[in-house]
C-alpha angles and dihedrals in degrees: 000000000000125000092251091052090052091050091047089055091048089050089058090048098049096042087056093046091048092050092051093047093050092049090046087224140064142079116293097165096076091043092058095041103040101039094098094055092045091049092048092050095049098040100044111019122013116099106219137130113212088195089059100027095171094055103153096221096047121124111257122232117198119188097207088176087066094173085075091069093131087065092053095044091051091050092048092049094050092044093058104257120143092275109113130198087253088059091055089051088054093052111156093359130131114287094356126144089233107067123178092267126025115272123200113230092016103072123040111248097021110126099188140008108253139171106105096092119250094020093099093056091049094047090048088055088057091047090051090050090052092049091051093046095047092045091053090049100046111021112101137178097341093320100121100185093163107044121130144122131245113221126194130190111203139165137215091277094057091056091053093058118099093222090061093047092050092050095045090051090054093043090056092047091051094046095234095183095173092063111098123180120198105205114205095210110189103140091237133108132166098282095043136271119019087227089073089071108014138046103162128146096240097194095048092046098054096038086054090060093049100265126137109238123207126176128207108192097195116049093196094057104102092184094057092045089050092052092047093053091047090051090049092051091050093060107070094163096072136029113247134228112198109195107204114190110222141162116241111232092016113196095014129103086250095059111149092009125118086223088080093056105080111007136067116268092232130219101295097042091046091052090052090047092053090052093047092050095042092241109145098172128114119252113293092005113130120181116240093240090063092052088049090051093053090045089059103039099039113015102037093037089051092048090053092051091048092050091051090051093046090052091049091049091052089055089046091053091054094048101036107024096163094052091044090052090051090051091049091051091047091052093046094043092236099128098133124200124206093225095171094062098035106048123071125236111221122223122240109268095031104141126202140117112279088233088062091049089047091056092051093048091048091052093051093047091049090059092063102026108062096187098061101113130167147081143194138294096255091303103095095128089055104036096037086213100136134146123228136236093055131286122323105240137154087264097041108041091164093066112112098200114091115204096207093177119211091325107115095158094052091041092063093050093043089053087054091050093052090047091049087058094053102266121117098241122195137180133190137204142135112301094240089061092059081093088074089053101045097108092051093046089050092051091050089056092045092050093048093232124146101237115161123224118189117201124183136179087052105180150013086293085085081091124182097029086073137204096330089065101032113093117221110154098027097092092052091045096052093042088058092062110099116237094015119121110213110191121187106184121214097209145344095294092052088051089056089050093048093054091045092052091047091056094042090056117103102180110013126079117224132216112199111199116201141182133248093206127068118272127194120236107240135203116265105029114130148167091245090052094051090045088058090050094231136030145155110277095177124016127214116263097235118332128017112242096163141001122224111201119192145158134208119349090351091074087073089053092049092052093051090048090050090059092050094045090055090056087060093049097261111129110203140177123222119215124190111210106185096158122034090187096054094044093052089052093059123099120273090247093053093049091046089053091055099038108024109209093223091064104084097169101092129153121191115205120196134135094232143061119326090224111121098018095099091081090064104036099044127212094307100044129095138216132225094202140125124257098169134061124279129251141228113257140099108305096243090056093048092049090051095045091051091054102252095140134116090244093056094046089053091047094050092046091052091049090054091049091050091049100043107027098026089229095303091137089071 
């Protein structure tokens, strides 16, 4: 290692330490310990162009140990990304470009939002799947237009998370050889020594799940790290874990101590660190020769690689214009679908489970949208959420069905990774198991990416499987996530609309929630109505006495109750409310037109928690909902026992009339 390389590494270290000190919070330990591996990766291997940071064929770098964001921001600044020294000084401050954990779309050069440990490894698995799939689709005759690696930097904590283990198991099974994990192995986590919680044989474990394992015994040895990365890149049959032995808080008085993990070093310790590293400069001061060094080894090298690729792509365009056009449209997100002529309109009276309709719609969309890739967590026969063109395997990278296995948590993150790379990733499972996926769903919403999550078996109508498999609180929980569109279709035509809206979305993930039991297609459901989030499915005959608001299969129930209520002189309106989010985004006048404020007699009908319904029924309204767990019995019996019958809807409506209007309607 040359003197300038040593100083470049120290520049990364001290910028991170200075940023943490100024913020009075952060994680300096990983910055000091992992700077050599980060420098080696960026200066000698990674294929990026800071001048064109969204280059489609760039290598991806995912900081799974997202708490080490000061390390990444320092590296991005020195490498010439749009992260200025002023941004480092504003680390973790209001409205800054350098938040506490890396955020995709917010900071230049950040490829994924990370922080919840393990998520980065799992998202990188999805990115590697996308790279392999797209390469198989587009690369021709030595023209490797899609050809890059996905690098991850993780710590001990990442490898203890279940989401990472699920994803790494699948990555090994699929032979994702362009996935390389740099493991910052320092035997320290927040509470102390790793040995307090873990005593695994790392090599044996990962070799057992078909990973290549490489060890670097000295984490400051740039030459050894360089060789390890080169060896990892050479093996494209297996993903690689490079365990790099480091010292947390290297160079500081807190070296090897968990105290350096999650708190600023402070003035005295920082002074001692500067002296130990031979770094005499003031905070945030970087000599010009170090900037020049990074300009040469990262920025200029990256520009050369980008120019080579651009030249190759120009040749590709001349030889394969149709494929090149498809790549351009993929990159720009302009792959349009003629939904009107592709998707079926279902006749009134058509009766099938919305999960079955969902499977049919997905199959039809897959025929015309080549980048719809995904599958289910070992529940394909039940969810009907299956990709086409066969299974994606190490021998068939063109397959669009992902057999995730029983790995719901990793599935959600892998879907996000595929979506980050331009595919429209999807995953399917039973709705109750969305609980396993919550962190990944939340990150999709936070990253503003249009991942698609398909959930079936959406209520107590699951039946005999009982309360462990019958969702109650899940609808309320997912609806509470900002920027997530939760759509619970009422019938087949609303399912069609839900899938269309999911694919039309550019920046919002969608959860489509579907039934196990058959549901009749009713008159009045529409794409425009679902797009608005809520709409009148069946108007009153003359004067509104009551409004029945429902979602999913319960819209059928509301319509049947409407007929019976009219026979008793009660004129009601039925509103389908498939998406709370979309409806709340409509204008006041639109919402008033659907739910007139002068109509206080409102009954919400949904086989799930009552939480969240108050905003639509007002102070005087009532819910027919479920605030206790389900039961094991045939679904028709459960539905009846929980009160979801025409007779009970009539009873509750009459009680509201008696309470609010004192019987004036009659």
